[in-house]
LOMI-330922 format. One record per residue (C-alpha): residue in three letters; x, y, z. Coordinates in steps of 0.02 Angstrom, whole numbers, plus 32768, in hexadecimal, padded with zeros to 4 digits. Example, Ala and Ser with C-alpha at 12.3 -4.5 7.8 and 13.67 -1.06 7.14 Angstrom:
- ALA,8267,7F1F,8186
- SER,82AC,7FCB,8165
% end
This chain:
- MET,7FFD,8002,7FFF
- LYS,8092,807B,802A
- LYS,80E6,8049,7F88
- ASP,804A,8075,7F22
- ILE,8039,8120,7F77
- GLN,80F3,813D,7F50
- LEU,80E1,8113,7E9D
- ASN,8046,8188,7E87
- ARG,80AE,8219,7ECE
- GLN,813D,81FA,7E5B
- LEU,80CC,81FC,7DC7
- LYS,8073,829C,7DF5
- SER,8120,82F6,7E12
- TYR,8152,82BC,7D64
- PHE,80C3,830D,7D16
- ARG,80D3,83A8,7D7C
- TRP,8183,83D1,7D3F
- PRO,814C,8421,7C97
- MET,80E3,84A1,7CF7
- ILE,8174,84D4,7D5F
- TYR,81E2,84EA,7CC8
- LEU,8157,855E,7C7F
- GLY,8159,85C3,7D1B
- PHE,8217,85DD,7D07
- LEU,81FC,860B,7C4C
- LEU,8174,8689,7C77
- ILE,81E0,86DE,7CF8
- LEU,8274,86DD,7C81
- THR,820A,872A,7BF2
- ILE,81C4,87BD,7C5D
- ILE,8279,87E4,7C95
- MET,82B7,87E2,7BDF
- PHE,822D,8860,7BB1
- TYR,8278,88D4,7C2C
- ILE,8324,88C2,7BEE
- ASP,82FD,88BE,7B2E
- THR,8262,88BB,7ACF
- THR,82A8,8844,7A42
- ALA,82EE,87CA,7ABF
- GLY,8244,87CF,7B21
- VAL,81EC,879C,7A7E
- ILE,8262,870F,7A58
- SER,8250,86DA,7B12
- ALA,818F,86E6,7AF8
- ILE,8192,8672,7A5A
- PHE,81F4,85EA,7AC6
- PHE,8178,8600,7B4F
- LEU,80E5,85D8,7AD1
- ILE,8146,8544,7A8F
- GLY,815B,850D,7B43
- ILE,809D,8512,7B5D
- ILE,8079,84AC,7AC6
- VAL,80FA,842A,7AFC
- SER,80B3,8426,7BAC
- VAL,8000,840D,7B66
- LEU,8040,837F,7AF3
- ILE,8097,832C,7B8D
- SER,7FFF,8342,7BFF
- PHE,7F79,8307,7B84
- VAL,7FD0,8296,7B06
- SER,8069,824E,7B5E
- LYS,8018,823C,7C01
- ARG,7F8E,81D3,7BBB
- HIS,800C,816D,7B56
- LEU,806F,814F,7BF5
- LEU,7FDE,8122,7C5E
- SER,7FA8,80AD,7BD2
- GLU,804E,8058,7BD6
- ILE,804C,804A,7C93
- ILE,7FA7,7FFA,7C98
- HIS,7FDD,7F84,7C0B
- TYR,8075,7F51,7C70
- ALA,8008,7F38,7D09
- PHE,7F96,7ECC,7CAC
- THR,801F,7E70,7C61
- PHE,8076,7E58,7D05
- GLY,7FD8,7E1D,7D58
- SER,7FBE,7D9C,7CCD
- LEU,8074,7D64,7CE5
- GLN,8052,7D57,7DA2
- THR,7FB9,7CF4,7D89
- ASN,800D,7C7D,7D07
- PHE,809C,7C6B,7D83
- LEU,8029,7C31,7E0D
- LEU,7FCA,7BC5,7D91
- LYS,8066,7B73,7D60
- PHE,80B1,7B78,7E0E
- GLN,80F8,7ACA,7E38
- ILE,80B6,7AD1,7EEC
- PRO,7FFD,7AAA,7EF6
- TYR,7FA3,7B4F,7F24
- ILE,7EEC,7B7F,7F3F
- LEU,7E88,7C10,7F84
- ILE,7DF6,7BE5,7FF4
- ASP,7D6A,7C4D,8046
- VAL,7D30,7C50,80F8
- ASP,7CB7,7BC4,80CE
- GLY,7D43,7B55,808E
- ARG,7D0C,7B64,7FD8
- ILE,7D95,7B5F,7F51
- ARG,7D9B,7C0A,7EF9
- TRP,7E34,7BED,7E90
- PHE,7EB8,7B62,7E75
- ASN,7F4F,7B3E,7E0E
- GLU,7F7C,7AB2,7D9D
- ALA,7FE8,7A61,7E23
- PHE,7F5C,7A51,7E98
- GLU,7EEC,7A08,7E13
- THR,7F6D,7983,7DF4
- ILE,7F7E,794C,7EAD
- ILE,7EBE,7945,7EBE
- GLY,7EA2,78EE,7E13
- GLU,7E01,794A,7DE9
- LYS,7DE2,79D6,7D70
- LYS,7D4A,7A28,7DBF
- VAL,7D79,7A62,7E63
- LEU,7D43,7B17,7E5A
- ASP,7CC6,7B46,7EE0
- LYS,7CCF,7A9F,7F2B
- ASN,7CE8,7A96,7FE7
- ILE,7D9E,7A67,8019
- ASN,7D54,79E8,8091
- ALA,7D05,7983,800C
- LEU,7DAA,7973,7FAB
- ILE,7E20,7962,8046
- PRO,7DBF,7924,80E9
- PRO,7E48,795C,8163
- LEU,7E2B,7A12,8128
- ASN,7D8B,7A7C,8152
- ALA,7D51,7B24,8175
- ALA,7D63,7B0C,8238
- ILE,7E22,7B07,822C
- LEU,7E36,7BAC,81C9
- PRO,7E97,7C2C,8231
- VAL,7E28,7CBE,826D
- GLU,7EAF,7D38,829C
- GLU,7EF5,7DAF,8219
- ASP,7F99,7D67,81CB
- GLY,7F73,7CC2,822C
- VAL,7FBD,7C1E,81ED
- PHE,7F84,7B70,8207
- GLU,7FF2,7AD9,81DB
- LYS,7FC3,7A1F,81D0
- GLU,800F,7984,8182
- ILE,7F95,7920,8117
- GLU,7F9E,788B,80A5
- ILE,7F5D,7893,7FEF
- GLU,7F75,77FC,7F7A
- ASP,8002,77AE,7FDE
- LYS,805C,7853,7FEA
- ILE,8077,78BB,8082
- TYR,8056,797E,8079
- ARG,8075,7A0B,80EE
- VAL,7FE6,7A79,80DB
- VAL,8007,7B2C,80FF
- ILE,7F5E,7BA3,8112
- ARG,7F7C,7C5F,8115
- HIS,7EF6,7CD9,8148
- LEU,7EF7,7D72,80CD
- THR,7E94,7E0D,80C0
- THR,7E66,7E76,8025
- GLN,7F08,7EE1,8034
- ASP,7F6E,7E37,802F
- ALA,7F07,7DE1,7FA7
- GLY,7EE3,7E73,7F37
- ASP,7E3A,7EA6,7EE7
- TYR,7E19,7DFA,7EA5
- ASP,7D72,7DA0,7E8A
- HIS,7DB4,7D12,7EF8
- VAL,7DA1,7D84,7F94
- ASN,7CF3,7D72,7FEB
- ASP,7C8A,7E08,802E
- ASN,7CE8,7E17,80D2
- GLY,7D91,7E29,8079
- VAL,7DD7,7D87,80BE
- ILE,7E25,7CFF,8050
- TYR,7E90,7C6C,8081
- ALA,7F31,7C3D,8020
- THR,7F57,7B84,8031
- TYR,7FFB,7B2F,8002
- PHE,801C,7A74,7FF2
- PHE,80D6,7A51,800E
- ASP,8106,799A,7FE1
- ILE,8169,7955,8075
- THR,8159,789D,8042
- LYS,8215,7884,802A
- GLU,8241,78E8,80C4
- THR,81C4,787D,812E
- GLU,820C,77DD,80E9
- LEU,82BD,780E,8114
- GLN,8286,7842,81C3
- LYS,822F,779C,81D7
- LYS,82CC,773F,8193
- ASN,8339,779F,8206
- GLU,82BF,7785,829B
- ASP,82B7,76C5,8272
- GLN,8374,76B8,826C
- LYS,838D,7700,8322
- THR,83E5,7685,8391
- VAL,8387,762E,841F
- VAL,83F3,75E6,84A8
- GLY,83A9,7565,851A
- LEU,83D7,7504,85B0
- LEU,8392,7456,85CA
- TYR,8399,73FE,8677
- ILE,8366,7353,86AC
- ASP,8305,737E,8750
- ASN,8322,72CF,87A5
- TYR,83B4,7281,8751
- GLU,83F8,722F,87ED
- GLU,8351,71EE,8834
- ALA,831E,71A8,878F
- LEU,83BE,7146,8780
- GLN,83AE,7108,882B
- SER,82FD,70C5,8806
- ILE,8346,704C,8778
- GLU,83B6,6FB8,8777
- ASP,846E,6FD7,8765
- VAL,8477,6F80,86BE
- ARG,83F2,6FEB,8672
- ARG,8438,7097,86AA
- PRO,84A5,70B2,8611
- LEU,840D,708E,85A3
- LEU,83A5,7109,8600
- VAL,8430,7192,85EC
- ALA,843D,7160,8534
- LEU,8385,7177,8513
- ILE,8382,721D,8565
- ASP,8412,725A,84F8
- ARG,83C7,720E,845F
- ASN,8323,7267,8473
- ILE,8378,7310,8499
- ASN,83E1,72FE,83FC
- LYS,834A,72D2,8393
- PHE,82F0,7368,83D3
- ALA,8382,73D2,83A9
- LYS,8392,738C,82F9
- LYS,82DA,73AA,82E3
- ILE,82F1,7467,82FA
- ASP,8396,746E,82A0
- GLY,83E6,7495,834B
- VAL,8490,746E,839A
- VAL,8492,741C,843C
- ARG,8526,73F5,84B0
- LYS,8527,7399,8558
- PHE,8593,73F8,85D0
- GLU,855D,7392,8670
- LYS,8516,72E9,868B
- ASP,8469,7338,869A
- LYS,847B,73D7,8646
- TYR,8476,740E,8593
- MET,848B,74AA,8527
- ILE,842F,74C3,8486
- ILE,8436,754D,8402
- PHE,83BC,7560,8376
- GLN,8366,75E1,8306
- LYS,82D3,7644,8344
- LYS,8262,7607,82AD
- TYR,8256,7560,82FE
- LEU,820E,75A4,8398
- LYS,8160,75AD,834E
- ASP,8167,74F1,832C
- LEU,8193,74D6,83E8
- HIS,8100,754B,8419
- GLU,8084,74E6,83AE
- ASP,80B5,743C,83F5
- LYS,80C0,7485,849F
- PHE,8171,743F,84B9
- ALA,814E,738F,849A
- ILE,8200,736A,84C7
- LEU,81C8,7375,8582
- ASP,814A,72E6,8561
- VAL,81C8,727A,8502
- ILE,8247,727E,858C
- ARG,81C4,725C,860F
- ASP,8184,71C9,85AE
- ILE,8229,7172,85AC
- ASN,820E,70CE,8615
- ILE,828A,7042,8613
- GLY,825B,7009,86C4
- ASN,8285,70A8,8721
- GLU,8205,70C6,87AE
- LEU,8217,7182,879D
- PRO,81E9,71DA,86FA
- VAL,827D,7243,86B8
- THR,8247,72FC,86AE
- LEU,829C,7386,864B
- SER,82A2,7443,8668
- MET,82CC,74BF,85E0
- GLY,82FB,7576,85E2
- LEU,82FD,75D9,8546
- GLY,8343,7690,852A
- VAL,82F3,76EA,849F
- ASN,8308,7798,8446
- ALA,83A4,77C5,84A6
- PHE,841B,784C,8466
- SER,84B2,77D9,8478
- PHE,84E2,7722,8489
- THR,851C,773F,853F
- GLN,846E,7795,8567
- SER,8418,76F6,850E
- MET,8479,7684,858A
- ASP,8449,76F6,861D
- PHE,8394,76EB,85E0
- ALA,83A2,762B,85DA
- ARG,83E6,7623,8684
- VAL,8361,768E,86CE
- ALA,82D9,7622,866D
- ILE,8326,757A,86AB
- ASP,8330,75BC,8762
- LEU,8279,75E8,8752
- ALA,824C,7540,870A
- LEU,82A3,74E1,8794
- GLY,8256,755A,8810
- ARG,81AC,7531,87D7
- GLY,81CA,746E,87F4
- GLY,8219,7443,874E
- ASP,81D3,73DA,86BA
- GLN,81AF,7476,8658
- ALA,81EF,74FA,85DE
- VAL,8208,75AC,8602
- ILE,822C,762F,857C
- LYS,8270,76D5,85B2
- GLU,825A,7769,8531
- SER,8299,7813,857F
- ASP,8224,7825,861A
- LYS,81A3,77A5,85D9
- PHE,8198,76F1,8602
- LEU,8137,7661,85AF
- PHE,811A,75B7,860B
- TYR,80F8,750B,85BF
- GLY,80DE,746A,8619
- GLY,80DF,745B,86D6
- LYS,8061,73DF,86D4
- THR,80A0,735D,874D
- ARG,80BD,7365,880A
- GLY,8167,7392,884B
- VAL,81CA,72F5,8880
- GLU,8209,72FB,892D
- THR,82C1,72CE,8947
- SER,8303,727C,89E0
- ALA,83AC,72D5,89CA
- ARG,83DD,7346,8A57
- VAL,8475,7397,89FF
- LYS,8412,742D,89C0
- ALA,83C0,7458,8A5F
- ARG,8465,7448,8ABC
- ILE,84BD,74BC,8A41
- LYS,842F,7539,8A51
- ALA,842C,752E,8B16
- TYR,84E9,7550,8B1D
- ALA,84DD,75E5,8AA4
- PHE,8447,7626,8B04
- ARG,84B0,7617,8BA5
- GLU,853A,7687,8B60
- LEU,84C3,7709,8B21
- ILE,8476,7715,8BD3
- GLU,8522,771F,8C22
- ASP,855A,77A9,8BAB
- CYS,84C2,7819,8BC5
- GLU,848E,7895,8C46
- LYS,83D8,7865,8C54
- VAL,835A,77F3,8BFF
- ILE,82AA,7827,8BC4
- VAL,8233,77A3,8B91
- MET,819A,77B1,8B30
- GLY,8115,7742,8AD5
- HIS,8088,7764,8A66
- LYS,7FF6,77E0,8A7B
- VAL,7F65,7796,8AD9
- GLN,7FD6,7716,8B33
- ASP,7FA9,7668,8B5D
- LEU,7FF2,75E5,8BD3
- ASP,8073,75AD,8B57
- SER,80B9,765B,8B36
- LEU,80B6,7690,8BF0
- GLY,80FD,75E2,8C28
- ALA,818D,75EF,8BAA
- ALA,81AC,76A3,8BE8
- VAL,81B7,765B,8C98
- GLY,822C,75D6,8C60
- ILE,829F,765D,8C1A
- TYR,8296,76B9,8CBE
- SER,82D6,761B,8D14
- CYS,836A,7615,8CA2
- ALA,8395,76CC,8CBF
- ARG,837B,76BC,8D7A
- LEU,83F8,7624,8D81
- LEU,847A,7698,8D31
- ASP,8455,772A,8DA2
- LYS,8411,77A1,8D1D
- PRO,8380,7818,8D34
- VAL,82EF,77E3,8CD3
- HIS,8241,7829,8CA4
- ILE,81AC,77E3,8C48
- VAL,8145,7857,8BD8
- LEU,808C,7837,8BFB
- ASN,800C,78C1,8BD3
- GLU,7F69,786E,8BE1
- ILE,7F3B,77E4,8C61
- THR,7EC2,7776,8C09
- SER,7E58,76F9,8C5F
- SER,7EC7,766B,8C18
- VAL,7F5D,76A5,8C73
- LYS,7F0E,7701,8D08
- ALA,7F1E,766F,8D82
- LEU,7FCC,7652,8D57
- TYR,7FF3,770D,8D64
- ASP,7FA5,771B,8E0B
- ARG,8013,768D,8E4E
- PHE,80AD,76EA,8E21
- GLN,806A,7790,8E65
- ALA,8041,7736,8F0E
- ASP,80ED,76DC,8F16
- GLU,8166,7750,8F7A
- ARG,81FE,76FD,8F2E
- TYR,81D8,775D,8E8D
- GLU,820B,7813,8E6B
- GLU,8180,7897,8E5D
- ASP,81BE,78C8,8DB1
- LEU,81C0,7819,8D6E
- PHE,812C,784C,8CF9
- ILE,8137,78EC,8CA3
- ASP,80D7,7942,8C15
- ASN,810E,7987,8B74
- MET,813D,7A37,8BAE
- GLU,81A8,79EF,8C40
- ALA,81F9,7975,8BC7
- VAL,822D,79FD,8B4B
- ASN,8276,7A6B,8BD8
- LEU,82DF,79D2,8C1D
- VAL,8324,7996,8B73
- ASN,83D4,79CB,8B44
- GLU,8463,798B,8ACF
- ASN,8493,7902,8B55
- THR,83E5,78BE,8B64
- LEU,83BA,7810,8B29
- LEU,830E,7806,8AE7
- VAL,82BF,7757,8AE7
- VAL,8223,773A,8A80
- VAL,81BC,76A4,8AA3
- ASP,812A,7644,8A4F
- VAL,812F,76BA,89B6
- ASN,819C,76E6,8927
- ARG,8135,7770,88D2
- PRO,816A,781D,8901
- SER,80B7,7864,88F5
- TYR,806F,77DE,8969
- THR,80EF,7801,89F6
- GLU,80B9,7853,8A9A
- CYS,8122,78EC,8A72
- GLU,8160,78FA,89BE
- GLU,81C2,7996,89E8
- LEU,823F,7938,8A55
- LEU,827F,78DE,89BC
- ASP,82BE,7981,8978
- TYR,8315,79BC,8A1A
- THR,8386,7922,8A32
- GLN,8400,78C9,89C6
- ASN,8404,782D,8A33
- VAL,8362,77C6,8A0A
- VAL,8348,7710,8A30
- VAL,82AB,76B1,89F3
- PHE,8265,7611,8A31
- ASP,81CB,75D3,89DA
- HIS,816E,7539,899A
- HIS,8107,758E,8918
- ARG,8132,757B,8860
- VAL,818C,7615,8818
- GLY,8129,7684,87A0
- ALA,8160,770D,8727
- GLU,815D,7787,87B4
- HIS,81D6,774F,883B
- ILE,8257,7799,88B6
- GLU,82F7,77B9,8856
- ASN,83AE,77D4,8890
- THR,839F,776E,892B
- VAL,843B,773F,898D
- LEU,83EF,7693,89B6
- SER,834E,7641,896E
- TYR,830B,759C,899E
- ILE,826D,7573,893D
- GLU,8232,74C6,893A
- PRO,8181,74A8,88E7
- TYR,817F,73F4,891E
- ALA,8188,741E,89DC
- SER,80E2,7416,8A3A
- SER,80F4,74BA,8A8D
- THR,8174,7549,8AAA
- CYS,8176,750B,8B69
- GLU,81B2,7465,8B2C
- MET,8243,74B7,8AD2
- VAL,826D,7530,8B61
- THR,8268,749A,8BD9
- GLU,82E7,7440,8B6F
- ILE,835B,74DA,8B6F
- ILE,8348,74E5,8C2C
- ARG,8384,742F,8C3D
- TYR,842A,745C,8BD5
- ILE,8449,7509,8C0B
- SER,8491,74CB,8CB1
- ASP,849B,7431,8D1F
- LYS,846C,749D,8DB2
- VAL,83C0,74DD,8D7D
- LYS,833B,74C5,8E07
- LEU,828D,7503,8DD0
- ARG,821D,7542,8E4F
- SER,8171,74E8,8E52
- THR,8112,7580,8E12
- GLU,8186,758B,8D7C
- ALA,817A,74CE,8D5C
- ASP,80BD,74DC,8D5D
- ALA,80C0,7569,8CE8
- LEU,812C,7506,8C62
- PHE,80C5,746B,8C82
- ALA,801F,74CF,8C65
- GLY,8066,7513,8BC0
- ILE,8087,745F,8B80
- THR,7FE3,7420,8BBC
- VAL,7F7C,74AD,8B63
- ASP,7FD6,749A,8AC1
- THR,7FD2,73E0,8AB9
- LYS,7F12,73DE,8AF7
- ASN,7F44,7376,8B8C
- PHE,7FCD,7316,8B35
- VAL,7F63,72E0,8A9F
- VAL,7F96,734B,8A0E
- LYS,8045,7360,89CA
- THR,809F,72FF,8A51
- GLY,8141,72A7,8A39
- VAL,81D0,7254,8AA2
- LYS,8212,72FE,8AD0
- THR,8166,733B,8B0D
- PHE,8157,72B2,8B8F
- GLU,8210,72C6,8BBF
- ALA,81F4,7380,8BE3
- ALA,8157,7359,8C42
- ALA,81B6,72D5,8CAD
- TYR,8241,7354,8CCB
- LEU,81C7,73D5,8D0B
- ARG,8171,735F,8D79
- ARG,8219,7336,8DC7
- ASN,822D,73EF,8DE1
- GLY,8188,73FF,8E3F
- ALA,8103,7419,8DBE
- ASP,805B,73D9,8E06
- VAL,7FD5,739D,8D8F
- VAL,7F41,73D3,8E01
- ARG,7F84,7485,8E1B
- VAL,7F9D,7490,8D53
- ARG,7EE8,7451,8D40
- LYS,7EAD,74E5,8DA5
- LEU,7EFF,7561,8D2B
- PHE,7E83,7521,8CA3
- LYS,7DE2,7542,8D05
- ASN,7D64,75AE,8CA0
- ASP,7CDC,7619,8CEA
- MET,7C23,75FB,8CBE
- ALA,7C1A,768D,8C3D
- SER,7CAC,7645,8BD8
- TYR,7C63,7596,8BDD
- LYS,7BBB,75E2,8B9E
- ALA,7C0F,7638,8B15
- ARG,7C6D,759C,8ADC
- ALA,7BCA,753C,8ADB
- THR,7B7A,75C3,8A77
- ALA,7BFD,75BF,89F5
- VAL,7BF7,7501,89DF
- ARG,7B39,7508,89D7
- ASP,7B2B,7590,8949
- ALA,7BB4,7537,88E3
- GLU,7B9A,752F,8821
- ILE,7BD0,7496,87C5
- TYR,7C2E,74CA,872A
- ARG,7C6A,7454,869A
- GLU,7C1E,73B8,86FC
- ASN,7CA6,73AB,877E
- MET,7CE2,7459,87B8
- ALA,7C92,74BA,8840
- ILE,7C8F,757C,8842
- THR,7C45,75DD,88D6
- ILE,7C50,767F,8935
- CYS,7C83,7695,89E9
- PRO,7C29,7726,8A49
- SER,7C9B,77B6,8A57
- ASP,7C5C,77E2,8B06
- ALA,7C9F,7743,8B50
- PRO,7D19,775F,8BE2
- ASN,7DAC,7727,8B77
- PRO,7D6E,770E,8AC1
- ASN,7E18,76D8,8A7A
- LEU,7E25,7649,8AFA
- VAL,7D69,761B,8AE1
- THR,7D89,761D,8A20
- ALA,7E17,75A3,8A2D
- GLN,7DB8,7530,8AA8
- ALA,7D1F,7531,8A33
- ALA,7D8B,7503,899C
- ASP,7DCC,746E,8A06
- GLU,7D1D,7440,8A3B
- LEU,7CDC,7444,8986
- LEU,7D5C,73B8,895B
- ASN,7D07,7343,89D8
- ILE,7C70,733F,896A
- SER,7C5A,72A6,88F1
- GLY,7C7E,72D5,8839
- ILE,7CDC,7379,885F
- LYS,7D88,737D,8819
- ALA,7DAE,7435,8830
- SER,7D68,74C0,889D
- PHE,7D74,757F,8889
- VAL,7D3D,75F2,8915
- LEU,7D39,76B0,8900
- THR,7D27,773E,8978
- ASP,7D2F,77F7,896A
- ILE,7DA0,7848,89F1
- GLN,7DAA,790B,89E2
- GLY,7D93,790C,8923
- THR,7E0D,787B,88FD
- ILE,7DCA,77CF,88D1
- TYR,7E24,7742,8928
- MET,7E19,76A1,88DB
- SER,7E40,75EE,8927
- ALA,7E50,7559,88B5
- ARG,7E5E,74A1,88E8
- SER,7E66,7404,8879
- PHE,7E92,734F,886D
- ASP,7F2E,7325,880E
- ASP,7ED7,7311,8761
- ILE,7EB0,73CD,8758
- ASN,7F40,7448,876E
- VAL,7EF5,74E1,87C0
- GLN,7F99,7531,87CF
- LEU,7F9D,7547,8709
- ILE,7EE9,758C,8715
- MET,7F16,760B,87A0
- GLU,7FB9,7637,8745
- LYS,7F53,7674,86AE
- LEU,7EF4,76E8,8728
- GLY,7F9B,772B,876F
- GLY,7FA0,76BC,8804
- GLY,7FFD,7618,8828
- GLY,801A,758D,88A7
- HIS,8023,74D3,8892
- LEU,7FDA,7455,8824
- SER,7F4A,7431,889A
- VAL,7F4D,74CD,8905
- ALA,7F52,757C,88BD
- GLY,7F08,762D,88C3
- ALA,7EFD,76D4,886F
- GLN,7ECF,7781,8891
- LEU,7E68,77EE,8810
- LYS,7E5F,78AC,8822
- ASP,7DDC,791B,87C9
- TYR,7D6F,788B,87B7
- THR,7CBC,7865,87F8
- ILE,7C92,77BB,8843
- GLU,7C26,779E,87A2
- GLY,7CAD,77D8,8732
- ALA,7D2D,776A,878E
- ILE,7CC2,76D3,8780
- GLU,7CAF,76F0,86C1
- ILE,7D68,76FF,86A2
- LEU,7D89,7664,8713
- LYS,7D0F,75FF,86A5
- GLU,7D67,7645,8609
- THR,7E0E,760A,864F
- ILE,7DCD,7565,8681
- ASP,7D88,754B,85D0
- GLU,7E2F,7580,8587
- TYR,7E8F,750A,85FC
- LEU,7E22,7473,85C9
- GLU,7E2B,749E,8513
- GLU,7EED,74A0,851D
- GLY,7EE5,73F9,8572
- GLU,7F67,73AF,85EE
% end
């Protein structure tokens, strides 16, 4: 617009110059008449000639010049139109309703139709419609679409009358959309090829190598090892990978990322192949796999693989974990963790834990939010270890729930325990310093801990837990002891106490707390019990644990009992063998009642899995229980929770009870469709 105004001024000044010359001639003629009459007459003659020339320029040349300019403009406009018409990049103009008002030959070629004028763009190219057109002036919209096996990057630009010119293509409100189609097929193919050729680094560990070998005759052991090696090498050959065995039960594999899709589709069938190896071994061989994907370097790929394999082992093994930046994908994990009778690991962890306590200034212990007897009992066990080594210790406890109130009252009434044994979040934050040892028990998710801030305030963090590790877990720990096969965290802590020192002497209240934790998580020694469970119980009995006193810790009040009965009575049967129900949120301890109702529902004939929900201050808490043929841990994990194969839970925020039940049913359907 500014250039047009400048051009008009230049043209006007050009035609104004003759008039300026005539003015000079007139003044010169008058001066000449004063000097000499003859000279004045000659000057007047020249003045008249100047007038004639000026008239000719103004009326003849001006018209001719304007005609030439107009002719050039039309010629240039035609050139411009022909240029766009022959432009190799497909180009169209569409109005606000999505109708095509102009197009070039390249667009006609990619569409394969002759009559496209005034057609709606959505009818020709479904991904494009009037709704996606940019509203803002000079706004731009970009989208990748596929037309006839070719991929195009579509750029739509908002134009006004000033941008588009006074063309018939522009609608009444002066808006038109210029749309370009850039062929990026080759670029996309090269990107895909480059992506497919990225290197994936994987670590494969045999979970129970020693135990499987011990369960078979000596003469058959070499054959079992050979079968494992053969199947892993066949797996590597199938995906064009390179595999190397660097320890008797550990392998490293490298392959291209394009084969990862095949592994996704068959859900890492190698896990089932290894598990199905049976030449007389009593224990099935299980394999864990950790893969590092989309790293920036080979070193980072290996780091990703290590993190993934640690996560797979922390979740109980027999599964594959893929780490991609900060995202994790899980496959497998269908079988129950196999308990090992070896004591080496527990002994090593106990010695390392003792050194950490001795080197610290004080110990702070915390469990998960809304604590239960396993969480508090394990915290009390850690207190016993720290007391033995003469270190100040505090347990973070914000809310005294009905499930732990009886145990809490016993400690409060016992004068042998310090007044500041139990502290809240504020006191814990004020006490912590760089020489503090923070011990987290019965939880490995930062967001589920009693005080998440403490994890940021101390560098020395120890985790003891028996829950399977999820994508969200406490990182950078100085010591982590996570055993999904263990019945409870109290069982693990009891084992640590046995090896931390020969002089450990538990007080009866402490022994009761640990025994109660084991009892509640094993449902009175029925669920998930192993050799170590009964050994831990026997050790606690020798140290003063009393079954009668422990039983008193489990007594419910009448309101809780009625709430549990209501939840069981109102249960809905879903998919023939799954019970879903709601626990009243006004129960004295809805979280505990929810868990009890879930256990109670499994006693009903035909019920293979139970899900009980309750609303606590806007958060939906969900408890899930099952028999072994249904893995509730996988179901809860899809909802952001976790747990064990037969005992799990989840928390849903920003959901109503009805919405939570709906998404639970969708998740159950998805789980059943995927199959076990």
